[in-house]
Each structure stands twice: as structure tokens, then as C-alpha cells.
N, C-alpha and C positions, 0 to 999 in steps of 0.2 A: 738682300736683306733681312735672307736667316744664316746668317753665317752667325753671326751676335748671340744668335737662340742654344747654337748648336753645343754649343763649353757649359749649357743648360742641361743637357738631355738627357744625358744616364741620369743626372745628383734627380729631376726629378721624375723619371718612370721606379727608382728606387723606394721612391715615398708610398707609407702606407697611408691613406689618406680620410682620417675621419674627424669626428669635430666633438661641441659643445656642451655649454649650460643656456637652463633654462632661459624660455623668454613666455609673456604673456601667453595666455588660453584664446586670447584671441587672433591670435599670429595662427595656430593648428585651424584655418578653414580650408572649405571648399572653395573657388577663383577658377575654375572649370568645367564643363560636362564633361561625362565619359562618353558618351553614346559618339561612331567614330564620327558622324558626320558635323559635330563644330569643331572635329581637330584639324591641325592647322595642318593644311598640306603641303610638303617638300618644295627645296627654295628648287627651280631651274637655273638654270646658270641663262646670267644677265652679266650686259655690263653697267646696269643701273639699278639702282632697289628697288624693289618689284614694289608695290603698294598694293593695301586691299581692303577691305573691315572688314571683321571679326564676327559677324551680325548676319552675313549669307550664308544660306546651308552646304554648299560649299568653300568654306571662304581661301582668299591666295595668298600668299605670308603675305605681312605686314614689315618693314622697315621700322629694323630696330633703332629707335633715339631714344632718346633719355625720362626714361618710365616709363619707354613704351612695351606691352608687354604679348605682341601677337605672335611671336615664335618666339622658342629655346634660345638662349641667346648663354655665347658659350663665353671660356672653359667646360666642358660635361668634368662634374668632379664624381659622379657615381652610377651608376648602372646598375639594372636587374633585372634576369627576364625569370618572370614563372612557366611560357614558355616560349616557342619561337615566338606565336602571336603576339602575346602580350608580357609586357613591360613596362621599365620604369629608368628613368631616369634624375639625375638633379644637379641642381647647381646652388650659384648663388641664393639662397633664396627663394627659393622651387625646387618644385618636383612635375614634372609631367610623366601621363603617360601612353600608351597607343596598344592598340587591339589587331595591330596589322602588318606584324615585323616593322614595327618604325616609317612607315611609307606618311605616315601622319602623327601627331603626339597634342598632346589638348593639357593643359594648369589644372596640377590637382591640388594643387595644394601653395599659400603665398604666406612669406613670410621673411625672417631674418635671418642670419646662419647659414655657411657655410653646406650644403648638403654634402656630405666625404663618403656614405657608405648605405646601401639601399640591401635586405635583404629580405626574397620570397620565400617561403612556408610553401604557398601552393598560388595559386592566379586568386586568389581571397584576402587569405591573410599578410603583411609581410609589415617591415620594420624596417626605419630611414635612421641615421644618425649625425645630428646637426650642431656644429663649433660655433657658437654665438661669438662675435666682436670681442664682449667682455672677457673673452679667453680664449683668443684668436693667436697669442702668443709662447699659449702655459701647452707643452708639449705632456700626451698623457690625458686631458681628459679635466673633469669629466665632459657628459657630450649630453645633450639632448636629445631623445629619443621620442623619437613620431611611431605611429603601429594605424594602420585602416583593419579591418575586418571584413572589405567588402569594398577589395579591387580598387582602394583608387578615390572612390566616391567620397570617401572625407577622411583625415586625415587627421587624430587627435596625438595630446603629448600623452605617456602612459607613463613617464621615469627617465632615467638618466643612464648614460654609460660609463665605469669608472676608467675605462684607457681606450687607447683607441689602436687594440684587438681585433680578428678577425671575427666582425659579431656576427652570431647563425647562429638559429630556434630550431629548439629537435619538438616541440609541442607550442600552443599557445602560453606556456604561459612560463618554458625552463628551456631559457639561452644559456650561449656559453660566447667570453670575449675576450681573449687573452686566456689570464687564469682565473678570470670572474665569472659568477655563480650564480643564476636567477632564477625564482622555482615561482615568480610571482607576476611574471611578465614586464618587468626592467624593474618592479619598486622600486623594490630593496636588494643590494647584491655582497658574496659571497668569495671570499678569494680563498683558491683553491692554495699549498704551499707547493713553491717550487726548488728547480736544485739550484745550485748557487751556481755564479759564468753564468747566466741563462746568455745568450746571443739571440737577439732580433723578440718575436713573442711563445709561448709556452701555447702550445696549444691540442681544447680538449673535446673528443666524441660529447662526452654526456658529462656526467656529477664524476664518473670512476675514473673513463679510463682516457690519456693523452700524453703528449708527447711537449719533447725538448732539446733544446739546443745549446751546448756549452762548450768551452772553450777553458781546456789545463793543459800548461806544463808541454806547451807546443802539438796537441791535438785536439781533434774535434770531434765529439760524442755526441750521436742520439740518442737519451733518456723517455721510460716509457713507465706511464704507472697503470695500474690499474685502482687502486684504490683511493681513487679524490689526491694524489698530492704524499700521502702519509710516508709513501717510499720510493725511491726511481731507479733503474735499475739501467746499465751501460745498452744499448742492443747492438748498435754501432760505436765503430771508433778510429778517425784516422789524422793519420802525423798531418801540417800541416805547412807549406814551406813561408806564410806569410801572414797575413795578422787576417783574421776573419771580421767583416769589417756585416756582415748581417745576415739574416736568415729567411725565409720562410717556409712556414708548413700549411697543408694541407692532407683533406683525407675523401678518399674515395668509403667507407663508412668502416666502422668497427670491421676489424685489427690492417687497417690498407693506410698508407701513409707515403706523404711526398714531402720530401723535404730537399729546398734549392739553400745550395750555400752561397755568397756571396763574398767573393775574392776583392785582392787589391785593383784598382785603377791607373793606369798614366795614357797618358797621351789619346785622349778622346775611348780610351779599352775598355773595359769591366770580365772578368775572369769568376767562370761562374760555373756550381755543376748541378747538377737533382740527380738522386738518388731514389727508388722505389723498396717500398718491401709492398705485398698482400700478407702474410702472415705475419703481425707483428713483430717485423725487424729481425724474426732469424737469419732469415736471407735477403739480399739487397740484391738492385739489380741498376748498375749506370744509366743513365737515361740521358744526361748528357753534362759530355767534358768538354768543359770552355774556357781552351788557356790561349792566352794572348800575349804580344811582345811585350805591349801594353803593360798590363795585367801579371801576367805573371802568372805559373799553375792553375790552374783550376784546383777549388779547395778539396783536397783530400789525393791531391794529387803528386807525383816527385817532380822536380823539375826538367822537362824535355820528355817526358810521357804526350806521348801524341794516343793515346789509345781514352778510346769509347767514342763515342757519336757526337756530333755536331750541331748545333742551334746555329739558324743565320744572325748576321748581322755583327756586333762588336761589342755588346753590351746585351742584360737580359731584359725584356719588358713582361710586358703580363705576363701570370701562368691564374690558370685554371686548369681546376679537376672536374673534370665530368663523372667519374665512379673510377671502379677498381683497374677496371684495363685503358682508358681512357685521361689523355690531357696534353693540354696544349699548348702554347707558350709563344708571347711576341718575340720576333729583339729586335735590339734596334744598333742603330750605326750613324753618330752624328754627324762625320762628315761626309754624309753621300747624303744625296739629291732625294731617294726614296728613301728614310730612315728606317722605315717599318717592313720586317719579315714575318714571317710566320710558320709554325710547325709544331709536330703532333704524335703521339703515337696510342696507334687503339690493341695493344697488347704489353699490356703493362711494363711497356718499358724497354722490349727487348729490340723493338728498333725504332726508330727516329725518320720521320719526312719531313720536308721544308715544302714550301709552295715557293712555285714559281712565282707569283704578283710576290711584289716590294708598289707599295703607296706612301706617299706626302704625311706632314703632319712633324714636328718636333716638338710636339706635346708630349703629354703622359697619355698612356695606350687604359683602353677598360677592355674585361675580355665579358663575356655569359656564354652560355653552353645551356638548351634547349637540350639534347641529348648527341648522342658520337657523330652527326652530323649536320645539323642546325644550329647555332650562334649568330652571333653582331658581335664586329668588334668597332669602335669607337674610340677616334683618333682628331686626339686637339691639334691646334697649331699657336704661339700665339702673334701672330702676324695673317691668318687666314680664319673662315671661319670650320668650328669645326664637324665631323663627317661620320655617318654612320653606316657604315659597309656590314651585308650579311654575307653568312655562306649557305649551300646546303650537302654539300657536298665533303665535308668535316675540315674546312678550310682551305683545300686543295684551291680551288677559287671564290673570288669576293665582287660581289656585285654595288658597286654606290650605290644605298636606301636612302639616305637624306643630307639635306647641309644645312646643320641651322646658321644663327646669326649669330652675326660677331658683339659683342658686347658693347657696352659704351666706351669701357673701361679700356680693351684694347684697342678704338680704333681712333684714339687720342692719340 
């Protein structure tokens, strides 16, 4: 049954899921308590759908029917940690929270539209982007922006986001998404200048310091600005053997940068590379160089060059940068029975390690880490429930923490 989804896996994992435009204010309301006693408990493995009520002090999960809301239902489209215990997930029309590392969940927001990204500044301040149905076919935004100042007890609409870049706030008022900057909590945004030929979304650490990947004349270049985009300097350049099909930029803090380059695909394989600089681009470390028979050489490497560490799998999964020393990344193998693999570095990319664990799920991966040791890994699937796993040893081993309900659409 899974074979029909395997061809879609590489594409689904490469998409940056972000979303939509306004809804009425009434939709930003609290629909569940935030204390642990009212949270939904995890699903036990069973051949029959478990039943329960939601008014008992320790409710067991109820089946997720048409309009039912007892258990968060997949696919899960957004995840973020405040710390290892506290975090949020989002899906189609809802946000749910946990304060016990995902062992139980409670709805905090009900509305319309797909929650496509959540960012937490701390355990009180968090934001979520929502793609509304009216703009679901529009690539690039704008997206409705929700904000909580009380750890999720209430979520209120606070503005919009003009693009589908990586949303991150550096204070309650100052946030960045791609080339856009807000200084008033999302009410208004200003665009930063970016160089020509950008692949993927640019990334700004703050109002001045930013990064972008460009291509020109068969070369890929990483560019840096220190003046808010007024001028850009090339800090890395490599020859491409084939077309660059994507780029992801993340940072462990100024002047740190991690750059993932996504190359060609073929035979369910995608080639990609990951580079790291901790000094503003003066020196670079090759963290991952995954060439493949179907996708060709890893971007920035010549044909036949097998040097560089490898991440498990035949294509890239989710990337999460913890700090200037630590980055973690999933791998995918769409032709495998257990397609999800996991790797990490804790020394700035000098070495790369792969977990022996291989996990099921043919949908998008979502990763979140509180520190180098403690993290969450959420794996989606179109035919089976989404599952949350947790680690306390940096990803060497993963424990099954929570199984979510199937959405009504998935069960049809």
C-alpha cells in the first residue's frame, strides 16, 4: 500500500510548508485547557479505535470522526519546542500544546487554514503562520500570523507574513522571514534587497546581517550582507555539474551559517550537500556530500568525487541547526520499508554520525531540538497515524512518544 506514496516522498520532504491570509478574529480563540490533566493521552496500540470522553480528569483518546476533536489528527504540518518538555504542533485548523515532552496534548487554538510554521522565542512567546483556503494555491504568501504571549493559553491574530521563508523572531517585536523584516510584531514588513539569481529563500540573522545562495555561469555562490542588503559579498563559490534545485540556509547565531544545497533527482534519489562556516564565511567545512547514481554529484563537487561525509538515506530530510556546533538532519529512502534515518554533528561539521535507528513514515519529517541532546522527531504518513519520537542522547536512539489520530480525509 505504501508504494503509491513513495514516489511523492522526496518532493514532500523538500517543500517548505508555510501559509495564508486573514480570517475573522473569532477564529483565534482558546478551545482547550493548557494544564496537563486535560491533555489528551497517547494512543495505545490496538486493532480497534479507542473511545473516551474529554471531561474526565485523565481522558483516554477518542476516535477522530467527522468533526471530532478529541485527538490531534495528522498530517502534522508544524512543530516547535520551547524546551524539551514544552512545545507546540499545528495542523489543518488547529494548534496543540504539550508540557510533558509530547506524552499528552491539548488543543489551544481552533480556526481555519493550515498551520504551516511555529516559532518559539521562549516558553511564553510564540508565533504561528496560517495559510488560508482562499490563498492555498498561492505560492509565496501572504500568511496570517498568530501570536501567543502566555505560552499558548490564548492565540491572537497579530498581522501577516509576506512570504514563505523561515520565520524567526529575535525579540517580541522584531522578526524576519526570508527577505522581509518586521519591527512591530508582524503588523508591517519591509523588504531587504537581495542579489540577483537567488535560489531558495535568503536568511537574515537580524536587520543587517544576512545570507543568500545564488547561481551564475555554472557556479553556486554563497553571499553575505552586513548592511541589510545594500551590498552583498561572495564568501563561497563552487562549480556545479548540474542544475541547483534548492537551497536551505540556517544559522546558530551571527556570524554562523549552515547552507544546504539540493541537486538533481532520479531513480528516487536526490543529491545534496551541507556546508558550515562559523566565522562569517571566511572558512568552510563540508558537513555532508551525498552524491547518488540517480541524482549525480552532490552540488559543489565534481563527477566521481566521493569525498565528504555521507548522511544515511537516498535524499535529504529535515534540517535543524541547534547552535554553532550542533546540527541534525533527517534522511529519506522512499524505496525502503523504514525510510527515515537521522544524522548529526556536534563539532561544527568536522565529523558526521548516523543513528542506527530507521523509522517508518512516508510523509514529511518535522524536527525540533531544545539542545544538543534533547529533541523531537515527528514522522507523518498518508496511510497510518503520524508518530512523535523523542531523544535524550542527541539522536543516537529514539523512543516512540505519541501516536496521533488519522484525519478524516486520510481514512477515506
